[in-house]
LUMBA-656081 format. One line per field, with one value per residue (C-alpha): residue in one letter; x, y, z. Coordinates in nm, 3 decimals, padded with zeros to 5 digits. Example, Ala and Ser with C-alpha at 12.3 -4.5 7.8 and 13.67 -1.06 7.14 Angstrom:
# LUMBA-656081
code: (A / S) $
px: (01.230 / 01.367) $
py: (-00.450 / -00.106) $
pz: (00.780 / 00.714) $
//
This chain:
# LUMBA-656081
code: (M / D / K / N / N / I / T / I / L / K / I / G / G / S / V / I / T / D / K / S / A / D / D / G / A / A / R / L / D / E / I / E / R / I / A / S / E / I / A / G / F / D / G / K / L / I / I / V / H / G / A / G / S / F / G / H / P / Q / V / K / R / F / G / L / T / G / K / F / D / H / T / G / S / I / I / T / H / M / S / V / R / K / L / N / T / M / V / V / E / A / L / N / S / A / G / V / N / A / L / P / V / H / P / M / A / C / A / V / S / N / N / S / R / I / E / S / M / F / L / E / Q / I / E / K / M / L / E / N / G / F / V / P / V / L / H / G / D / M / V / M / D / S / E / L / G / T / S / V / L / S / G / D / Q / I / V / P / Y / L / A / I / Q / M / N / A / S / R / I / G / I / G / S / A / E / E / G / V / L / D / N / E / G / E / V / I / P / T / I / S / N / E / N / F / E / K / I / K / E / Y / L / G / G / S / A / N / T / D / V / T / G / G / M / L / G / K / V / L / E / L / L / K / L / S / E / Q / S / S / S / T / S / Y / I / F / N / A / G / N / S / G / N / I / S / D / F / L / K / G / K / N / I / G / T / A / I / S / G / V / E / I) $
px: (05.150 / 05.058 / 05.393 / 05.288 / 05.135 / 05.447 / 05.570 / 05.930 / 06.008 / 06.366 / 06.419 / 06.753 / 06.997 / 07.031 / 06.661 / 06.650 / 07.000 / 07.229 / 07.463 / 07.728 / 07.772 / 08.085 / 07.878 / 07.517 / 07.283 / 06.919 / 06.648 / 06.378 / 06.113 / 06.163 / 06.154 / 05.825 / 05.673 / 05.768 / 05.626 / 05.293 / 05.281 / 05.352 / 05.079 / 04.807 / 04.916 / 04.754 / 04.919 / 05.223 / 05.522 / 05.896 / 06.095 / 06.469 / 06.648 / 06.994 / 07.258 / 07.349 / 07.570 / 07.516 / 07.715 / 07.911 / 08.151 / 08.223 / 08.299 / 08.533 / 08.701 / 08.789 / 08.859 / 08.604 / 08.565 / 08.928 / 09.007 / 08.866 / 08.845 / 08.666 / 08.623 / 08.513 / 08.260 / 08.109 / 08.100 / 07.939 / 07.681 / 07.588 / 07.558 / 07.320 / 07.115 / 07.061 / 06.914 / 06.703 / 06.562 / 06.460 / 06.286 / 06.106 / 05.995 / 05.860 / 05.669 / 05.513 / 05.419 / 05.241 / 05.047 / 05.260 / 05.334 / 05.705 / 05.980 / 06.357 / 06.548 / 06.925 / 07.111 / 07.415 / 07.202 / 07.046 / 07.269 / 07.606 / 07.791 / 08.066 / 08.305 / 08.047 / 07.755 / 07.473 / 07.536 / 07.245 / 06.981 / 06.750 / 06.406 / 06.168 / 06.122 / 06.039 / 05.782 / 05.621 / 05.618 / 05.436 / 05.188 / 05.104 / 05.065 / 05.404 / 05.625 / 05.989 / 06.239 / 06.588 / 06.881 / 07.228 / 07.463 / 07.793 / 07.748 / 07.963 / 08.145 / 08.281 / 08.577 / 08.645 / 08.546 / 08.290 / 08.170 / 07.934 / 07.587 / 07.404 / 07.028 / 07.050 / 07.165 / 06.913 / 06.614 / 06.665 / 06.769 / 06.447 / 06.241 / 06.356 / 06.340 / 06.000 / 05.860 / 05.767 / 05.521 / 05.621 / 05.952 / 06.009 / 06.342 / 06.287 / 06.599 / 06.690 / 06.641 / 06.322 / 06.437 / 06.736 / 06.836 / 06.990 / 07.257 / 06.989 / 06.864 / 06.543 / 06.395 / 06.460 / 06.115 / 06.235 / 06.568 / 06.602 / 06.882 / 06.807 / 06.896 / 07.124 / 07.453 / 07.329 / 07.232 / 07.513 / 07.729 / 07.475 / 07.496 / 07.758 / 07.818 / 07.648 / 07.710 / 07.837 / 08.030 / 07.874 / 08.053 / 07.782 / 07.794 / 07.545 / 07.279 / 07.474 / 07.492 / 07.114 / 07.033 / 07.267 / 07.113 / 06.759 / 06.838 / 06.982 / 06.664 / 06.441 / 06.632 / 06.587 / 06.226 / 06.067 / 05.966 / 05.968 / 06.114 / 06.062 / 06.322 / 06.157 / 06.214 / 06.119 / 06.202 / 05.890 / 05.586 / 05.323 / 05.550 / 05.580 / 05.204 / 05.151 / 05.387 / 05.213 / 04.875 / 05.002 / 05.102 / 05.402 / 05.636 / 05.997 / 06.205 / 06.084 / 06.357 / 06.269 / 06.457 / 06.263 / 06.120 / 05.786) $
py: (09.493 / 09.357 / 09.214 / 09.069 / 08.749 / 08.622 / 08.273 / 08.173 / 07.803 / 07.675 / 07.322 / 07.177 / 07.048 / 06.731 / 06.656 / 06.705 / 06.577 / 06.299 / 06.525 / 06.256 / 06.238 / 06.393 / 06.565 / 06.663 / 06.374 / 06.484 / 06.297 / 06.352 / 06.153 / 06.379 / 06.693 / 06.577 / 06.484 / 06.823 / 07.002 / 06.823 / 06.925 / 07.288 / 07.279 / 07.289 / 07.632 / 07.943 / 08.227 / 08.435 / 08.203 / 08.237 / 07.915 / 07.894 / 07.562 / 07.446 / 07.335 / 06.998 / 06.792 / 07.045 / 07.309 / 07.196 / 06.947 / 07.197 / 07.476 / 07.242 / 07.115 / 07.466 / 07.604 / 07.880 / 07.967 / 08.081 / 08.217 / 08.368 / 08.131 / 08.214 / 07.854 / 07.727 / 08.009 / 07.937 / 07.558 / 07.590 / 07.843 / 07.632 / 07.325 / 07.487 / 07.627 / 07.268 / 07.172 / 07.489 / 07.402 / 07.056 / 07.210 / 07.477 / 07.221 / 06.986 / 07.272 / 07.377 / 07.015 / 07.004 / 07.319 / 07.581 / 07.895 / 07.885 / 08.101 / 08.078 / 08.363 / 08.315 / 08.506 / 08.543 / 08.780 / 08.985 / 08.978 / 09.127 / 09.020 / 09.189 / 08.944 / 08.663 / 08.858 / 08.996 / 09.363 / 09.426 / 09.230 / 09.351 / 09.253 / 09.429 / 09.121 / 08.910 / 09.166 / 09.178 / 08.798 / 08.772 / 09.044 / 08.854 / 08.509 / 08.358 / 08.166 / 08.284 / 08.002 / 08.106 / 07.885 / 07.872 / 08.017 / 08.182 / 08.561 / 08.862 / 08.990 / 09.344 / 09.221 / 08.868 / 08.873 / 08.595 / 08.417 / 08.140 / 08.262 / 08.003 / 07.956 / 07.983 / 08.343 / 08.426 / 08.327 / 08.576 / 08.852 / 08.810 / 08.770 / 09.109 / 09.292 / 09.147 / 09.153 / 08.783 / 08.648 / 08.280 / 08.105 / 07.732 / 07.552 / 07.203 / 07.004 / 06.634 / 06.632 / 06.632 / 06.970 / 07.071 / 06.768 / 06.748 / 06.499 / 06.231 / 06.275 / 06.441 / 06.748 / 07.074 / 07.243 / 07.604 / 07.782 / 08.143 / 08.371 / 08.253 / 07.887 / 07.911 / 07.890 / 07.576 / 07.392 / 07.521 / 07.218 / 06.986 / 07.168 / 07.024 / 07.076 / 06.868 / 06.493 / 06.541 / 06.813 / 07.144 / 07.470 / 07.683 / 07.590 / 07.304 / 07.318 / 07.564 / 07.805 / 07.774 / 07.841 / 08.142 / 08.299 / 08.245 / 08.378 / 08.688 / 08.717 / 08.688 / 08.971 / 09.199 / 09.117 / 08.950 / 08.662 / 08.292 / 08.030 / 07.654 / 07.389 / 07.057 / 06.741 / 06.805 / 06.441 / 06.328 / 06.315 / 06.569 / 06.796 / 07.068 / 07.078 / 07.083 / 07.379 / 07.559 / 07.495 / 07.685 / 07.398 / 07.457 / 07.163 / 07.079 / 07.335 / 07.693 / 07.959 / 08.288 / 08.580 / 08.529 / 08.228 / 08.129) $
pz: (-24.125 / -23.783 / -23.691 / -23.356 / -23.490 / -23.669 / -23.582 / -23.649 / -23.679 / -23.696 / -23.823 / -23.720 / -23.978 / -23.771 / -23.834 / -24.211 / -24.299 / -24.191 / -24.000 / -23.966 / -24.346 / -24.498 / -24.764 / -24.817 / -24.730 / -24.706 / -24.518 / -24.778 / -24.590 / -24.285 / -24.500 / -24.654 / -24.315 / -24.169 / -24.476 / -24.431 / -24.061 / -24.153 / -24.422 / -24.155 / -24.030 / -24.175 / -23.980 / -24.074 / -24.064 / -24.125 / -24.154 / -24.091 / -24.139 / -24.045 / -24.294 / -24.138 / -24.367 / -24.648 / -24.457 / -24.151 / -24.320 / -24.600 / -24.353 / -24.166 / -24.485 / -24.601 / -24.250 / -24.306 / -23.938 / -23.933 / -24.278 / -24.594 / -24.891 / -25.218 / -25.330 / -24.989 / -24.952 / -25.295 / -25.250 / -24.906 / -25.026 / -25.331 / -25.108 / -24.856 / -25.146 / -25.265 / -24.928 / -24.922 / -25.266 / -25.139 / -24.836 / -25.043 / -25.304 / -25.035 / -24.871 / -25.202 / -25.280 / -24.941 / -25.025 / -24.847 / -25.053 / -24.969 / -25.122 / -25.068 / -24.903 / -24.917 / -24.642 / -24.873 / -25.082 / -24.801 / -24.488 / -24.394 / -24.081 / -23.882 / -23.718 / -23.756 / -23.602 / -23.819 / -23.889 / -24.125 / -24.308 / -24.585 / -24.456 / -24.695 / -24.916 / -24.609 / -24.489 / -24.835 / -24.858 / -24.525 / -24.622 / -24.939 / -24.784 / -24.867 / -24.625 / -24.646 / -24.595 / -24.479 / -24.388 / -24.239 / -24.502 / -24.581 / -24.585 / -24.665 / -24.357 / -24.324 / -24.113 / -24.237 / -24.606 / -24.555 / -24.243 / -24.135 / -24.042 / -23.835 / -23.841 / -23.462 / -23.504 / -23.778 / -23.560 / -23.273 / -23.514 / -23.714 / -23.396 / -23.269 / -23.603 / -23.698 / -23.343 / -23.366 / -23.112 / -23.106 / -23.165 / -23.200 / -23.237 / -23.374 / -23.285 / -23.265 / -22.885 / -22.676 / -22.546 / -22.336 / -22.129 / -21.782 / -21.672 / -21.623 / -21.979 / -21.856 / -22.026 / -21.839 / -21.852 / -21.830 / -21.871 / -21.755 / -21.644 / -21.289 / -21.352 / -21.657 / -21.462 / -21.289 / -21.608 / -21.832 / -21.742 / -21.909 / -22.241 / -22.471 / -22.841 / -23.110 / -23.139 / -23.494 / -23.675 / -23.569 / -23.638 / -23.474 / -23.105 / -23.064 / -22.791 / -22.575 / -22.871 / -22.924 / -22.558 / -22.536 / -22.850 / -22.718 / -22.369 / -22.529 / -22.737 / -22.429 / -22.261 / -22.563 / -22.642 / -22.336 / -22.565 / -22.486 / -22.720 / -22.720 / -22.804 / -22.892 / -23.092 / -23.456 / -23.534 / -23.346 / -23.570 / -23.461 / -23.256 / -23.520 / -23.578 / -23.197 / -23.165 / -23.453 / -23.284 / -22.979 / -22.751 / -22.524 / -22.574 / -22.490 / -22.302 / -22.265 / -22.272 / -22.112 / -21.956 / -21.634 / -21.452 / -21.601) $
//
């Protein structure tokens, strides 16, 4: 398989759910709009979506970032699966041959970092014209029992393992914003220290590090793969299809100045 033409698109949980809700509240109209924008793309595509209110409140309720809990792990996993089913069904209704891939069934973490992930199904799906759809999830953890695996960690891991050529992070912001609320066009190791002070957590409950967590994961990715990622507003109609058409939008994150 020619791995170099794989695109990875992350759709933030804050775009497809009401992240301020105490329990899963999906934005079905947004999910359907995003599915229709993705339907125009005919290359190899992996989708990863965040958990939003289907994961973060549950993790907080059961204290899953600090302790092992059977019930909390199951409830959180079943909740994020519900959201994943809605996303996959919307994609198929729009004409995308989407299939669910649950990280709980194919990934193992060590101290909350991915240790291994079984990727053969994903490779076969791509070879045969399917679009794998992964999501933030609870996964087995060799140190902690279970741990939270964020979509923001899945994206760079897959990008390196699958040698992806293009990475897009569709968030609820226009990109990474400075203290004036303006989009920072490029973030690299050269200017990261300077702009780090602008990067807070998420406005609502976020157990995975908010915008700072995203930028750190993507900078690490750019160092390991010399790839560039784009953070843009997936809530704006047309942005996802623009990204998939090859337009550079939002904030570019690269290991070097571009």
